N, C-alpha and C positions, 0 to 999 in steps of 0.2 A: 486412417491416419498412419503415416509411415513412422519408423523409429526416429528418423532424422527430424521430422516435424514435431514428434513428441519431445525430443531433446531441445529443440528451439523454444517450444512452449514452456518447458521447465526453466530454461535459461532466462527467458523474458519475465516469467512470473517471479522467479527468485530475485533478479536484479531490480525489476520494476516495483516490487512490493516494498522494498526498503530504500532504494534510491528514490528521490522525489521526482519521478518521471511518469508515474501511473502505469502499473502492470496491466490493468484492464484496458486502458487506452491503447497500449502497444499491442496487446493481443488482438484487439479489434483491427488494428492496422495490419497485422500479420494476415488476417483473412483476405485483405485486399492485395497486399504486396506479394505474399508467397502462396496464396491460394490455400492457406491452412484452414481446415475445417473448424467450425465453431466447436470448442471443447464440450464433450458431453458432460452430464452431471457428475459421473464418476471421476472423469479426468479433472474437472474443476475442483471437486472436493479434495482429491488427492494432491493436486498442485498446492492448494492452501495448507494441507497438512504438512507438505514438505517445507513450506516457509515457516509453519508453526514449529517444526522440529529445529529450524535454525534459531529462532528466538529462544526456545527453551534451552538449547545448548549453550547459548551465551549468557542468559539471565536466570539460570536454574537456581542459583543461590538466592537471588532477590525474590523469585517466585515462590520458592520453598519457604522463605521467611514470611511471606504474606499468608501462606496457608497455615503455618505453625503459630504465627502471632498476628491474627487478623485485626485486633484492636490497636496494636502498637505500630503496625506497618502502614503502607500506603494502599492496602487492599480496598478500603472503603472509598478512597479517592479514585481508584481504578474503576470501581463500580459507578461512581458519579460520572466519570468521563465516558462510560459506555452507554449511559441512558439516552443521551440525545440521538445517537445513531440508531438505537433500538426503536425509539419513537418515530424517527424519520423513515425507517424501513417499514414499520407497520402502517404508517400513513400513506407512503408512496406505493408500497407493494411492488407489482411488476410494471408500474407505469413508467419507471425510469428507462427500462429497456425499450418500451413502446415509443418513447420520445427520441430514441437515439437516431441521429443522422450524422453524416460526415461533417455537416456544418456545426452541429452542437459539439462534436468531438473536437473540432478545431478551436471552438470557443473555450472549451474546458481546458485544453492544453495551454491556450493563451492565458487563461485565468490562473492556472498553476504557475506560469512564469511570472505573472504580475505579483502574485502572493509571495513567491520566494524572493523576488527582488525587493519588494517593499519591506518584508520582514527582516531581511539582512540589513537594510538601511536603519530600521527601527532598533535592531540589536546593537548596531554600531553607535547610534545616537544615545542610547540608554546606557552604553558602556557595559553591556552584559558580558561577564567573564566566560571564558571557555573552560574554566575549571568546574568539576562536578560538585559544587558546594551547595548546601541548602536542600530543602525539600520542595516538592511541588505543593503549592497552596491549594485549598479547595476551590478558590476562584479560578486559578489557572487550570486546574483539572477540568472544570466545567467549560472553560473557553476551548480547551483542547478537544473536549467531547463534541462541542458544537461544530468545530472545524472538521472533525471526523464525519459528522453527519453531512456536512457540505460536500464531502468527497465521495458520496455514493455514486454519482454519474461517472462513466468511463472518461478518462482524460484528466480528472482532478486527482492528484496524488494524495493517497491517504496519509502516508508518512510525511509528505511535504506539508499538507494542511495541518496536521497535528503538531508538527514541529513549529510551524508558523504560529499556531495558537499558543504554544508554550512561550515563544519569544515575545509575542504581544502581551501575554500575561505576566511578563517580567521574570520568567524562569531563567536560570543559567543555561547556556547553550547546550552543554553536554547532558545536563539533567533533563532538559526538554526532550532531547533525542532519545535518551534511555526510556523515559516514561512513554514517549510516543511508540516506541517499538514494543514495549510491554502491553500497550493498549491493543495491539493486534491479537493478543492471546484470546481474550473473551470474544472479540469479533469473529475470529476464525472458528473457535469452538462453537459459538452460537449458530453460525451458518452450517457447520458440519452436522450438528444435532438435527437441524431442520431438514437436511437433505439425506441423512444417514439411511433412511428406509429405501432409498432408490439406488444406492451405489453398488449393491451386490447383485442387481438384476443382470442375468447373463446377456440379455439383449442390449442393455445399456453399456456393459463392459465391451461387447463386440463393437458397438458404435464408436467407442473411444479408441479403438485401434488394437484391442486385445491386452492381455496381461503384461506382456513384455513392454509395450508402449507405455502403459501406466506406471510400471516400475521405473523405466528410464526417466519419464517426466518427473516423477516424485523425487527421485534421488537427485536429479539435476536441479530442481527447485530448492531442495534442502541445501545443497552445496553452494549454489550461486547466491542463495539467500544469506547464508552465513558470511560469505565473502562481502556481500553488499552491506550488511550491517557493520562489519569491521571497517569497510571503506568509508561508510557514511559517518561513523563516529570519528574517524580521522579528519574528514572534511570539516565536520562541525567544530572540532577542537582546534584545528590548525589552519584551516583554509576558509573558503567562503561558499555560500550557496548560490552565488551569482552565476557560476558556470551552468548549474541546472536551470536557473531562471532563463538564461539565454537560450539554452537548448529547447526547453519546452515552449518558450515564447515563440522562437523561430519556427518550430514544428507546427504550432497552432496557426501562425500566419500563413505558412505554406499550404496547409490544408484549406484554409479559408480562401486563399487566392484562387486556387483552381485545382481540381483533381488531376488535370493533365500535367500541371507543373509538379504536383506531388509525385506522379509516376516517373517523371524524368529524373528527379533527384534521388529516387529510391529504387 
């Protein structure tokens, strides 16, 4: 893997992790469009650690409060929201990757577009405020957790699905986004712990493009992830999710229509 490819991977990971467009789905597309190699386990883990750094940088006060005051904070709701994804991951195991095809990727992008469009309409009809008032209820946390479990396949945006769950659960728009981003912390930490024993293997590091490529990808994911969170919070508070619904929906349709058409436009 070249340094440029590592940079592109980091950029796609950071932007796709927090903008509701699916980082895993876009990385899968990179393999076809740019001939980028499938990221090795070391690269994958470090890309996620880069996005974790972005979340911690923005939400460190809230996360620290959860650690210092677990009974009075939203920590237990964060745990509740994490359980469905853990259960889904244990049940599905590696079957998700085995079922992956361009057709399923297109369907997943299309589903993301539909979810975003419907949730925006729901938010408008319910008159949900863009102000960060109120707390996430246990019911809403569970709904967001179930939506996160739905987002395991590539092409379904984790951030998009969880924000959708928050809106469906009646949470204020910006509060749903904040909680959705903080939900990525246990998810990333959990996957890192599971794969930690592999990441320092010299052969695995070499397969990921070497140390410099890993550093470039990680730093790029962290910076682009930070910018993506800031951008997404602005969109949620002031604009609409429809632009992302149109993008992911159109991308899904293009992939489903024909791989030849997909190559022409990209």
